[in-house]
N, C-alpha and C positions, 0 to 999 in steps of 0.2 A: 912272113906277113901280107905280103904284096901279091902274092900268086895266090892266095887266100881271097883278100879281098875283091881284087879282081875278076875271082871263080864264082864268089857269090854277085858283085853287079852284076854280073851278064847272066844272072838267073832272075827275070824281070819279076817273078811271084814272089821270090825270096826276097829282092830288094823291098819289093811293093810293102810287106810286115815286118822288115826294118827298117823303112821308114816312118811305121807307126811306133815302135818303138823309142826311134829319136824325137818324133812326136810329144809322147809325154813328156821329156826331161827339157823341148824347147818350151812345151808351155810354163814347165814346172820350173824353169828358170826365169822366165820372162815374172812370173809371180812373186818369186823371190825377190829380185829387186825391187819389185811395186810394193812391197812391206811398209817400210819408213815412212812411205805417202800415205799409204791406207790407214796406217796408224794415225798421223795426222788431222786429216780429213774427216774419221770419224771421230776422233776424241776418246782411243784408245788409252787406257794406262798398260804399263807390261804387263801386270796381271791380269785385266782383264782381256789382251790381244790372245797372253798365251793359253787362257781358258775357250775361249772360242777355235784356237787352231787344233782344239781338242775334236772340234767337231767334224774334220777329216779322220781320222781314225774310226771315229764312231762310224760317219758313212762305208770305212772301206768294210768294217765290220758288219754292217747293213747285208752289205754287197756279197759277203762271204756265205752271211747265211743265205740271201736270196738264188747263191747262182746255181745250185742242181735245178734248181725251180726255172729257171729262169733258162736257160741252155738245154732243156728237156720240151722246152717250147720253141723257142726262136733259135734258127741255124745259124753256128757260130759266124758264119763268115757275112752275115746279115749284121749279126750284132757288131761283126767288128767295123764294115763300113760306116752304120750309124752313128754305134757309140762313141768314134773319135772324133767326127764332126760334132756331135752333141757335146763333147767336153772341150772343146772349142768354144762353142756357145757360150759354158759355163763359167772356164776364166774369161773370157772378155766381162760378161756380166758381173762377175767376182772382182775383179781390178775395179770397175768403172761402179760398183756399189756407190747408190745414193744416201743409204743409210743402213744400221747395223743390222737390221730383220734382214734385209736383201742379203748382206753381205755373208751371213750365218746359213742362210739357207742354199748358198752357193757352195759355200764350205762344205757340208756335209754330202753334197751334191756330189760335187766334186771325187769326194773318196768313195764313194758308192759307184759311180762312172767309172772311176781310174781302176777299181777292184775288177769291176766285170770286163774291162778292157783289156785289163792282164791277163785275165783269163782265157779270153777269146784268141788273142795274139800268140800266147804260149802253147795254144792248142795248134793254132794253126800251122807253126814253127813243128812243133809234134808232128804231124802230117807230111810237110812238108820233107821233113827227115827221112819217112815212111818211105814217099814216096820216089824222091830224089836219089836215096840210098845215101845219104852224108850228113855230115852233123853243120848241123845253122846255127844250134842255140846260143852258144859264147858268141858267134859272128852278131848275131841280133841285140843281144843282151852288149855287147861292144858299142853298138848301134845307141843305143841310150846312153852308155857312158859319152860319145863323141856329142849328141846332142845339147847333153849341158854343157860343155866345154864352148860347142856355138852358142847358145845363149849367153853365158856369160859377155863375153864378147861382142854379141850382138846387141846386149842392153848398154854397153859402155859406150859401144858407136852410134847408137841412137838419143841419149841423155847427152853427147857431145853435140847433136846438131839441133839439141833444146827439143827432141819428142818426147814428153811425157809418159810415162807408163800406162795409163791409159789408152794414149797413143799406139803406142807400142803393139799391145795385143792386138789390136784391129788390122795390124799390117802382120803380124806374125799367125795370128788366126787364119786371115783370108790367102795367108801365101799354102798355109798349110791345108785347108779345105780343097784349093784349085788343085795340088797335086794328089790329094785321098779321092778325088771324084775323076781327075785323070786315068788313075790306077783301080777306077772301080772294077772291072772283068776280071781284076787278080786277087782282088780281094771279098768280093762275092761269091767266088766260086765253090765256097769250104761251106757246104749245105749240110754236115752233120751237124744231126740233133744228138748228144751228149745225154747219155739216158744214166739217171744214180740208181745205186740200189734202194731194195725197198728193207725200210726197217732201221732203227738204229745200232749202230754196233760200235764198239768201241776199239778205235783202233790199235795193233797191237804192239809189241815194244819194237818191230823192227820200222815202221812206218814211223814211230815218234822218235825214233833215232834220227833220222831222215830229218825230221820236223826242229830236233835240238840242235843239229848242224846248223842247218838254214837260220836259225835263232842267233848262233854265237855269229856266224857271219854280215848278220844284220847289226849285230850288236857290235862289234868291231867298227863296220862301216858306221855308224850313227854315233860310236867315242871319239874316233877321230875327228868326226865334221863338226862335235862342239865340243872336242876339248883338247884339240890339237895345238889350237892357237893360245888357248889358256895355259898350258904348257909351256910352251915359249915362252910365252911375256913371265910367267909367275915364278916357274921352277928353272927354267934355263936363262931368265933375263937379257932374252935375244932383244936386238933392235926391231923397231915396228915395223920396220920393212919386210923383215924378215919372218912375223909370226903368222902369214900365211903358207910358208914353204911348207909346211911337214903333209897338209890339206891337199896342197896343189900337186906335191909329188908322189901323194897314195892316189892321188885322182889320174893323174897321167899313166904310172904303173896299173892300175886298172884296167885303163883304157886301152893301152899294148896287150895287155893281158889278156884281155877277152877278143880281140880283134885277132889275136894267135891260137885263141884256145882249142878250135874247133879242130886244128891239127894237130896239136898239143893233147888233145884228149883220143884224136883216133890212132896215135903213134905209143901213147904210154895207157891208155883205159881209164875208164872214171874212177874206179877206187884207188889209184894210184894218184892221179890231179888232188884228187879230195884231201888225201892225206897227207902229201907232201904241202899242198896248198894250206891246210890246216896248221902245221909243222913250219911252214915259213913265214907265216901268219903270229906263234907263239913267239919266233925267234925274233921279228921284227917287233914285238911289244920289250921281248927282254933285253934290246938296245938301244927302246925309248928310255925303260924307265932307270936303263944303268950310263945313259950317254954321256959324256962329261962336256960336250957341246954340241950346239944348232948343226953340224953339219953332221954328224955322227948322228943324231936324233932324226934328220930326214933321211937317212940313209934306211932307218930302221921303218918310218913311215912309206916309202919305198916298197921297201921287202913286203911289210902287211900289204900295201896294193895287190904286187905281184900275186900273196898268198888267198886275198880274197877272190880275184879277179874269176875264177872260172867254175869256182864251188856251186856258186847260186844256178849257173846252166845248169850244170851235172843234175842237180836235185829235182828242177825241176823234169830235165826226162826219167830221171829215174821215177818222180813219184806218177809220169803220165803211162808206166808202163806197168802197174802195181798188178798184180792178176787178182781179178774180183773188183778193184776199187777204178770208178769212172775217173776219166781224166778231170772232168771239175772237182770231183772230191780229192783227189792228190794234190791235184794245185791249192786247194784250198788249205789243205793240211800245211802244205810248206810254208804259202805265205803267211797262214796262222801264228807259224815260230818265227818267221821272219818280221811280224808286224810286232810281236811281244819285244823280242830282241833289239830292235830299232826303238820302241818308244819306253821302255823301260830300262837299255841299257844306261845309256847317258844319264839317266834319275840315279840310279844305283851308283853308277861311279861316283856321283855329286856327293851321295848320301856317304859312302867310306870315306871320302877324299877331306869333308867336313870333319869327318873323326880320327883319321890318321892323315895322310897326308895325299897328293895327287899320284904321285909315283905311286906309292902301293896299292891305292884305288884300282890303276892302270893293270897291275899286276895280277888283276884279276881275270885279266882278260889271258894272260898266257896260261892259267890255269884250265880256264874253257876252251881257249883254241885246243891245246892237249886232250882233252875229254873230245872233243869235237874228230880229232884224229881217232881217236879208239873205236868211239862210232862208227867213223867211217870203213876202218877194217873190219870190226866187228857184223857191218850191215850187207845182208844177201842180195838187195836191190842194187847197192851201187857196183856195177859191174867191175869186173877185173881187166876184161878187155873188152871193146867196141867192136861188134863186128864188121869185118872187114868191109868197104864200101870201094867203090867205082862212081865218080862222077858222073852224072850225065850230060848231056848235051845242053850247053847253054840254053838253045832255041825253043827245048822243049817244055811244051806247057803243062803246067799241071791239072788245068781243068778244061 
């Protein structure tokens, strides 16, 4: 892992884009820590806050619908540079909203801009991989996971010295904007215009298969985030101090797996990684639902984290290289599947749990992960072996 990270850090264009991935989770982590204060300040009930938060995925869907039009007119690099700076301002206003209307507008814009930023940054990583003839997608997604961990620790630190969430986001956003501007030449250099296909065409079963695998991976991630603590408390009757360790183990495994992912994918191929990852995820959920003790369940969640870690980066790479499908359309299809899984997965688990129990509900993820492994095995766009690559010199500039 250290060799892979060292090579990545020394590649300035790759590091600049990788920083943008961590930027998204830094902002999101600061936002998560601010939610209780916003709920109190704007007088939301649990139900009204829950309904308000649906504006972000609605904005993401709008971004998906606009993506081909946006990137057929605006160069990817130009959007990437301006989009992430814009996101900093939106999040600053969102956390410091003085009324509900302002808060709702910011939530919607946050979802829309985040989606378009994701398309631009993933498209640039795809370009970097082709230019430098080495895999970088998994490491960049690992930077996202790393940013989330940093944001959690940073929030604890800033709260401990009595800086409220409104002040925290100003500090974080200012630091992020400074770094983005200092990397301007690396970010603006991608002048690609991504043209979409003319007309409307239904996706093939192969493309739908990629979207389904992404849906399962995001569904697993969402269910671990939303239900692991409840599972520890209500099913395993664990001590309060231990209920967050399932998600913590999952998150650490996800980060480590992604930072190692590009080397693993190069060695074993995308198809092998997705199939093995799906099977590891299925095994992890099986361990969780059968676990007699907390430590066993934690091991299961760690296994799920390692299993899911490299799946989405592989799918983004595959979707960007489908013949006859533009990069934007490919990313949109993958992200749509992920969005459906992340939003509906936890709700489906809750519904089944109410009718049966939480262990039986989580068993659904075992079946879904096995189906994802089968879909990956049959998918022709997920390669058996990645092309052999040789790292280019660290100081070679892309633009």
